[in-house]
C-alpha positions, 0 to 999 in steps of 0.5 A, spaced: 521 518 508 515 522 509 508 520 509 507 523 502 513 520 499 510 513 502 503 514 498 507 516 492 511 509 492 505 506 494 500 509 488 506 506 483 506 500 486 499 499 486 498 501 479 504 497 477 500 491 480 494 492 477 496 495 470 493 502 471 495 509 470 498 512 477 493 517 476 487 511 477 489 510 484 487 515 488 489 515 495 483 514 499 479 510 494 478 502 497 483 497 494 479 492 493 474 497 489 481 499 484 481 491 483 486 488 488 484 481 489 487 477 495 493 475 490 495 482 488 494 484 496 500 478 497 504 481 492 503 489 494 505 486 502 511 483 499 513 489 495 512 493 501 516 489 505 522 489 500 521 497 499 521 499 506 524 494 510 518 493 514 515 487 516 508 488 516 505 482 519 509 484 525 506 491 527 499 488 529 496 491 522 489 490 522 483 490 516 482 498 516 490 499 515 489 496 508 483 499 506 487 505 502 493 507 499 493 513 505 491 508 510 497 503 508 502 509 508 500 511 515 501 504 518 508 503 514 510 510 517 508 508 524 512 501 522 518 504 520 
């Protein structure tokens, strides 16, 4: 799966979790600025692990990996 495909899927997931239109989830916008709180992050991480079959907590994920959809997609692509 390409980085762009992962970004598109993540944008859909974030939009779904936050109740936003997908175009309201810019790839480089900080996730917390979009309205992601700790419960929404947990929901997103569970969705990612199911969708991409990757255990993010086992990939040495750092805080900056969660800063935006693009950063998270990069981490997922490296972990896959």
